[in-house]
C-alpha positions in Angstrom: -80.9 92.5 77.5 -80.9 89.5 75.3 -82.3 86.1 75.9 -79.6 83.4 75.4 -81.3 80.6 73.4 -78.1 79.1 72.3 -78.7 80.5 68.8 -76.9 83.0 66.7 -77.9 86.5 65.6 -79.5 86.8 62.2 -78.8 90.5 61.8 -82.4 91.6 62.1 -82.6 91.9 65.8 -83.8 88.3 66.3 -82.0 85.1 67.1 -81.9 82.0 65.1 -82.4 79.0 67.3 -80.5 75.7 66.7 -83.7 74.3 65.1 -83.7 77.1 62.5 -86.7 79.0 63.8 -86.5 82.8 64.4 -87.0 84.0 68.0 -87.6 87.7 68.4 -86.7 89.2 71.8 -88.0 92.5 73.1 -85.2 94.4 74.7 -87.2 97.3 76.2 -90.5 97.4 78.1 -92.9 100.2 78.9 -90.9 101.3 81.9 -87.5 101.3 80.1 -88.8 103.7 77.4 -90.3 106.2 79.9 -88.2 108.4 82.1 -88.3 107.1 85.7 -88.3 109.4 88.7 -88.5 108.7 92.4 -91.0 110.5 94.7 -88.3 112.4 96.5 -86.7 113.6 93.2 -90.1 114.5 91.9 -90.8 116.6 95.0 -87.4 118.3 94.8 -87.5 119.1 91.1 -91.2 119.3 90.3 -91.0 122.3 88.0 -88.3 120.7 85.8 -90.3 117.4 85.6 -93.4 119.3 84.7 -91.5 121.1 81.9 -90.5 117.6 80.6 -94.1 116.4 80.6 -95.2 119.6 78.8 -92.8 118.8 76.0 -94.7 115.5 75.5 -92.7 113.0 77.5 -94.3 110.6 80.0 -92.7 110.2 83.5 -93.1 107.0 85.5 -93.1 107.8 89.3 -91.5 105.2 91.5 -91.9 104.6 95.2 -88.9 102.6 96.3 -88.6 101.1 92.8 -92.3 100.2 92.5 -94.3 102.1 89.8 -97.1 104.1 91.5 -98.1 106.7 88.9 -97.5 108.1 85.4 -97.4 111.8 84.6 -98.6 112.3 81.1 -99.2 115.4 79.0 -102.7 116.8 79.2 -104.4 116.3 75.9 -107.2 118.8 76.6 -106.1 122.2 78.2 -109.6 122.4 79.8 -108.9 119.2 81.7 -111.5 117.1 80.0 -114.4 119.1 81.2 -117.0 120.1 78.6 -119.5 122.8 79.4 -122.8 122.5 77.6 -125.6 125.1 77.5 -128.8 124.2 79.3 -131.5 122.5 77.1 -134.3 124.3 79.0 -134.7 127.6 80.8 -135.1 127.7 84.5 -138.7 128.9 84.4 -139.9 125.9 82.3 -138.2 123.6 84.8 -140.0 125.3 87.7 -143.3 124.9 86.0 -142.7 121.3 85.3 -141.8 120.6 89.0 -144.9 122.4 90.2 -147.0 120.0 88.1 -145.5 117.0 89.8 -147.4 115.7 92.8 -145.5 115.2 96.1 -144.6 111.6 96.9 -146.9 110.1 99.5 -144.6 107.5 101.0 -145.5 105.7 104.3 -142.2 106.8 105.8 -141.5 109.0 108.8 -138.1 110.5 108.1 -137.8 111.8 111.6 -138.2 108.4 113.2 -135.6 107.0 110.7 -133.1 109.7 111.7 -133.7 109.1 115.4 -133.3 105.4 115.0 -130.1 105.8 113.0 -128.7 108.2 115.6 -129.3 105.6 118.4 -127.2 103.0 116.7 
């Protein structure tokens, strides 16, 4: 796909306009570089498409020609979840909670629930 500016090719992928300035034209976009797949084809050949993604390619999923999703390789095999060890043991947390006083709020939770139920 080239943009016709009335100029001539300069041999570097750009066009030289009649005024002598260089005009560069991008011939591919993000959706032309990625492999495109329709939803029906994705459902019918899911295993094959997942193998393609595992190899490092990105798939653009289309719904009637409109991009709706991208399937990209997972960078982290754990799915991005990081498990960290606890900073305190359970017994120290229980002791800390016992030291806290209960909140004395002027709210009757039962009346709030009954009122909400009547709405």
